[in-house]
C-alpha positions in Angstrom: 34.9 0.2 -59.3 36.9 0.1 -56.2 36.7 -2.8 -53.7 36.3 -1.7 -50.0 37.2 -4.4 -47.5 34.4 -5.1 -45.1 36.5 -5.8 -42.0 39.5 -3.6 -41.3 40.3 -5.1 -37.9 39.9 -3.4 -34.6 41.4 -0.1 -35.6 39.0 0.7 -38.4 35.9 -0.4 -36.5 33.8 2.3 -34.8 30.9 1.9 -32.5 29.2 -1.2 -31.2 27.6 -4.1 -33.0 24.0 -4.9 -32.6 24.8 -8.0 -30.5 26.9 -6.0 -28.1 24.1 -3.4 -27.7 21.5 -6.2 -27.1 23.8 -7.8 -24.4 24.2 -4.5 -22.7 20.5 -3.9 -22.7 19.8 -7.3 -21.3 22.3 -6.8 -18.6 20.9 -3.4 -17.8 17.4 -4.9 -17.6 18.6 -7.6 -15.2 20.4 -5.2 -12.9 17.3 -2.8 -13.0 15.0 -5.7 -12.1 17.1 -6.8 -9.2 17.4 -3.3 -7.9 13.6 -2.8 -8.2 13.0 -6.0 -6.2 15.4 -4.8 -3.5 13.7 -1.4 -3.3 10.2 -2.9 -3.2 11.2 -5.4 -0.5 12.8 -2.6 1.6 9.7 -0.5 1.3 7.6 -3.4 2.5 9.9 -3.9 5.5 9.8 -0.2 6.3 6.0 -0.1 6.2 5.7 -3.2 8.4 8.2 -1.8 10.9 6.4 1.6 11.0 3.1 -0.2 11.7 4.7 -2.2 14.5 6.1 1.0 16.0 2.7 2.7 15.8 1.0 -0.3 17.4 3.6 -0.3 20.2 3.1 3.4 20.8 -0.7 3.0 20.9 -0.5 0.2 23.3 1.9 2.1 25.6 -0.4 5.2 25.5 -3.4 3.0 26.3 -1.6 1.4 29.2 -0.6 4.8 30.6 -4.1 6.0 30.3 -5.6 2.9 32.0 -2.9 2.9 34.7 -3.6 6.6 35.4 -7.3 5.9 35.6 -6.7 2.9 37.9 -4.3 5.0 39.9 -6.8 7.8 40.5 -9.4 5.2 41.6 -7.0 3.5 44.0 -6.2 6.9 45.6 -9.8 7.3 46.7 -10.0 6.0 50.3 -13.1 4.3 51.4 -14.2 4.3 55.0 -14.8 1.0 56.4 -13.6 -1.7 58.8 -10.8 -4.0 58.0 
């Protein structure tokens, strides 16, 4: 029976060990989780900013409408004494 050495050094070794694969998966998981948090946070900020813009536009439109109504009322002259 022939004896095959278990470790041949770096040259005879192919592939990755289970520990190396587990470390790579853990690192990938950490990077993915961090990226997910950043994306979710940016989405919340985008939605909040969009709501602020919509509110600002609605207020501006309401002020224009109320000022145009007030402007049309002030253009009506009443006859009377001063």
